[in-house]
N, CA and C atoms as an extended XYZ file, in Angstrom:
192
Properties=species:S:1:pos:R:3:atomname:S:1:resname:S:1:resid:I:1 pbc="F F F"
N       -40.477      -46.168      -68.962 N   MET     1
C       -41.004      -47.089      -67.256 CA  MET     1
C       -39.248      -47.301      -67.180 C   MET     1
N       -38.714      -48.252      -67.858 N   LEU     2
C       -37.246      -48.506      -67.573 CA  LEU     2
C       -36.369      -47.075      -67.616 C   LEU     2
N       -36.427      -46.085      -68.281 N   ASP     3
C       -35.446      -44.693      -68.138 CA  ASP     3
C       -35.690      -44.046      -67.264 C   ASP     3
N       -36.830      -43.994      -66.311 N   TYR     4
C       -36.914      -43.551      -65.322 CA  TYR     4
C       -36.732      -44.510      -64.166 C   TYR     4
N       -36.135      -45.573      -64.157 N   ALA     5
C       -35.374      -46.600      -63.286 CA  ALA     5
C       -34.158      -46.043      -63.403 C   ALA     5
N       -33.459      -46.057      -64.495 N   ARG     6
C       -32.054      -45.474      -64.878 CA  ARG     6
C       -31.782      -44.190      -64.161 C   ARG     6
N       -32.862      -43.363      -64.333 N   ILE     7
C       -32.447      -41.717      -63.919 CA  ILE     7
C       -32.275      -42.250      -62.277 C   ILE     7
N       -33.149      -42.856      -61.710 N   GLN     8
C       -32.981      -42.924      -60.373 CA  GLN     8
C       -32.237      -43.451      -59.665 C   GLN     8
N       -31.427      -45.069      -60.383 N   LEU     9
C       -30.056      -45.181      -60.326 CA  LEU     9
C       -28.602      -44.415      -60.405 C   LEU     9
N       -28.518      -43.589      -61.189 N   ARG    10
C       -27.921      -42.714      -61.262 CA  ARG    10
C       -27.831      -41.627      -60.526 C   ARG    10
N       -29.251      -41.027      -60.038 N   ALA    11
C       -29.386      -40.099      -59.291 CA  ALA    11
C       -28.954      -40.694      -57.845 C   ALA    11
N       -29.064      -41.796      -56.965 N   ARG    12
C       -28.652      -42.483      -55.889 CA  ARG    12
C       -26.946      -42.833      -56.034 C   ARG    12
N       -26.252      -42.646      -57.399 N   LEU    13
C       -24.924      -43.058      -57.223 CA  LEU    13
C       -24.274      -41.995      -57.295 C   LEU    13
N       -24.867      -40.979      -57.398 N   ALA    14
C       -24.097      -39.425      -57.698 CA  ALA    14
C       -24.178      -38.644      -56.116 C   ALA    14
N       -25.310      -39.268      -55.466 N   ASN    15
C       -25.211      -38.878      -53.963 CA  ASN    15
C       -24.391      -39.461      -53.102 C   ASN    15
N       -23.801      -40.681      -53.425 N   THR    16
C       -23.402      -41.190      -51.970 CA  THR    16
C       -22.014      -41.049      -52.343 C   THR    16
N       -20.779      -40.079      -52.600 N   ASP    17
C       -19.584      -40.093      -52.758 CA  ASP    17
C       -19.396      -38.034      -52.238 C   ASP    17
N       -19.842      -38.397      -51.144 N   ASP    18
C       -19.860      -37.018      -50.432 CA  ASP    18
C       -18.608      -37.135      -49.586 C   ASP    18
N       -18.231      -37.769      -49.128 N   ARG    19
C       -17.131      -38.198      -48.359 CA  ARG    19
C       -15.757      -37.081      -48.133 C   ARG    19
N       -15.372      -36.978      -49.568 N   GLY    20
C       -14.482      -35.923      -50.290 CA  GLY    20
C       -14.369      -34.707      -49.771 C   GLY    20
N       -15.876      -34.098      -50.361 N   ALA    21
C       -16.066      -32.727      -50.234 CA  ALA    21
C       -15.997      -32.371      -48.550 C   ALA    21
N       -16.332      -33.317      -47.480 N   SER    22
C       -16.762      -32.818      -46.696 CA  SER    22
C       -15.397      -33.109      -45.509 C   SER    22
N       -13.987      -33.961      -46.069 N   ALA    23
C       -13.109      -33.613      -45.523 CA  ALA    23
C       -12.117      -32.358      -46.300 C   ALA    23
N       -12.217      -32.093      -47.327 N   VAL    24
C       -11.495      -30.956      -47.404 CA  VAL    24
C       -12.277      -30.093      -47.179 C   VAL    24
N       -13.549      -29.611      -46.382 N   GLU    25
C       -14.582      -28.459      -45.864 CA  GLU    25
C       -13.949      -28.357      -44.658 C   GLU    25
N       -13.465      -29.865      -43.820 N   TYR    26
C       -12.743      -29.769      -42.508 CA  TYR    26
C       -11.284      -29.189      -42.506 C   TYR    26
N       -10.894      -29.419      -43.862 N   GLY    27
C        -9.408      -29.185      -43.768 CA  GLY    27
C        -9.200      -27.934      -43.986 C   GLY    27
N       -10.244      -27.482      -44.698 N   LEU    28
C        -9.968      -25.361      -45.012 CA  LEU    28
C       -10.966      -25.595      -43.448 C   LEU    28
N       -11.451      -25.712      -43.172 N   LEU    29
C       -11.704      -25.034      -41.337 CA  LEU    29
C       -11.215      -25.084      -40.454 C   LEU    29
N       -10.447      -26.508      -41.085 N   VAL    30
C        -8.312      -25.897      -39.963 CA  VAL    30
C        -7.430      -25.212      -40.074 C   VAL    30
N        -7.325      -25.010      -41.252 N   ALA    31
C        -6.251      -24.105      -42.095 CA  ALA    31
C        -7.090      -22.944      -40.976 C   ALA    31
N        -8.096      -22.379      -41.715 N   GLY    32
C        -8.541      -20.932      -41.194 CA  GLY    32
C        -8.523      -21.106      -39.918 C   GLY    32
N        -8.548      -21.664      -38.875 N   ILE    33
C        -8.629      -21.491      -37.619 CA  ILE    33
C        -7.042      -20.996      -37.456 C   ILE    33
N        -6.062      -22.000      -38.019 N   ALA    34
C        -4.509      -22.043      -37.697 CA  ALA    34
C        -4.226      -20.806      -37.910 C   ALA    34
N        -4.911      -20.173      -39.135 N   ILE    35
C        -3.826      -19.209      -39.618 CA  ILE    35
C        -4.441      -17.811      -38.887 C   ILE    35
N        -5.843      -17.888      -38.063 N   ALA    36
C        -6.277      -17.051      -37.402 CA  ALA    36
C        -4.995      -16.820      -35.905 C   ALA    36
N        -5.280      -18.271      -35.626 N   ILE    37
C        -4.265      -18.522      -34.192 CA  ILE    37
C        -3.332      -18.132      -34.379 C   ILE    37
N        -2.195      -18.072      -35.429 N   ILE    38
C        -0.894      -17.634      -35.582 CA  ILE    38
C        -0.621      -15.646      -36.103 C   ILE    38
N        -2.393      -15.657      -36.896 N   ILE    39
C        -2.254      -13.783      -36.744 CA  ILE    39
C        -2.440      -13.376      -35.365 C   ILE    39
N        -3.013      -13.515      -34.409 N   ALA    40
C        -3.612      -13.533      -33.484 CA  ALA    40
C        -2.159      -13.284      -32.386 C   ALA    40
N        -1.271      -14.664      -32.608 N   VAL    41
C        -0.296      -14.552      -31.858 CA  VAL    41
C         0.868      -13.616      -32.048 C   VAL    41
N         1.071      -13.084      -33.572 N   PHE    42
C         2.075      -12.153      -33.897 CA  PHE    42
C         1.429      -10.836      -33.855 C   PHE    42
N         0.351      -10.751      -33.986 N   ALA    43
C        -0.221       -9.315      -33.380 CA  ALA    43
C        -0.407       -9.066      -31.902 C   ALA    43
N        -0.694      -10.177      -31.231 N   LEU    44
C        -0.192      -10.003      -29.656 CA  LEU    44
C         1.029      -10.255      -29.370 C   LEU    44
N         2.216      -10.406      -29.756 N   GLY    45
C         3.467      -11.072      -29.166 CA  GLY    45
C         3.739      -10.622      -28.414 C   GLY    45
N         3.820       -9.149      -28.000 N   ASP    46
C         4.582       -8.491      -27.230 CA  ASP    46
C         3.785       -8.093      -25.843 C   ASP    46
N         1.897       -7.684      -26.065 N   THR    47
C         1.586       -7.579      -25.183 CA  THR    47
C         1.154       -8.562      -24.405 C   THR    47
N         0.932       -9.863      -24.883 N   LEU    48
C         1.276      -11.145      -24.382 CA  LEU    48
C         1.968      -11.363      -23.551 C   LEU    48
N         3.103      -11.395      -23.557 N   SER    49
C         4.555      -11.136      -22.968 CA  SER    49
C         4.342      -10.452      -21.744 C   SER    49
N         4.194       -9.209      -22.124 N   GLY    50
C         4.353       -8.221      -21.146 CA  GLY    50
C         2.969       -8.954      -20.342 C   GLY    50
N         1.849       -8.828      -20.619 N   MET    51
C         0.760       -9.311      -19.056 CA  MET    51
C         1.614      -10.696      -18.635 C   MET    51
N         2.047      -12.016      -18.983 N   PHE    52
C         2.293      -12.980      -18.561 CA  PHE    52
C         3.296      -12.760      -17.694 C   PHE    52
N         4.113      -11.701      -17.562 N   ASP    53
C         5.082      -11.157      -17.397 CA  ASP    53
C         4.877      -10.875      -15.795 C   ASP    53
N         3.814       -9.786      -15.581 N   GLY    54
C         3.342       -9.145      -14.883 CA  GLY    54
C         2.478      -10.294      -13.986 C   GLY    54
N         1.582      -11.066      -14.658 N   VAL    55
C         1.293      -12.013      -13.747 CA  VAL    55
C         1.761      -13.159      -13.158 C   VAL    55
N         3.019      -13.440      -14.227 N   GLU    56
C         4.375      -13.966      -13.368 CA  GLU    56
C         4.296      -13.384      -11.995 C   GLU    56
N         4.843      -11.934      -12.381 N   GLY    57
C         5.040      -11.027      -10.945 CA  GLY    57
C         4.084      -11.683       -9.713 C   GLY    57
N         3.116      -11.458       -9.987 N   GLN    58
C         1.982      -11.132       -8.714 CA  GLN    58
C         1.957      -12.433       -8.055 C   GLN    58
N         2.096      -13.434       -9.004 N   VAL    59
C         2.148      -15.068       -8.172 CA  VAL    59
C         3.447      -14.960       -7.503 C   VAL    59
N         4.155      -14.770       -7.867 N   GLY    60
C         5.533      -14.973       -7.232 CA  GLY    60
C         5.560      -14.364       -5.981 C   GLY    60
N         4.980      -12.731       -5.751 N   GLU    61
C         4.915      -12.479       -4.639 CA  GLU    61
C         4.022      -12.916       -3.652 C   GLU    61
N         2.832      -13.751       -3.909 N   ARG    62
C         1.978      -14.308       -3.047 CA  ARG    62
C         2.257      -15.379       -2.955 C   ARG    62
N         3.445      -16.549       -3.222 N   THR    63
C         3.701      -17.545       -2.773 CA  THR    63
C         4.912      -17.824       -2.110 C   THR    63
N         4.581      -18.299       -1.146 N   PRO    64
C         6.191      -18.137        0.082 CA  PRO    64
C         6.869      -18.720       -0.613 C   PRO    64
């Protein structure tokens, strides 16, 4: 009976320290999103620049 109580206590103590793992997972998620944004900006940089210039020209024509 005493061995069972020790096993239960060890199991509860082992399960209480998940905060560090969650922080690492969120950090990896943020890093992945940042890398995806950087890749998209470099891949579409010239295309986006031309698109923004076109929108700017259209808006400039319609404003008094």
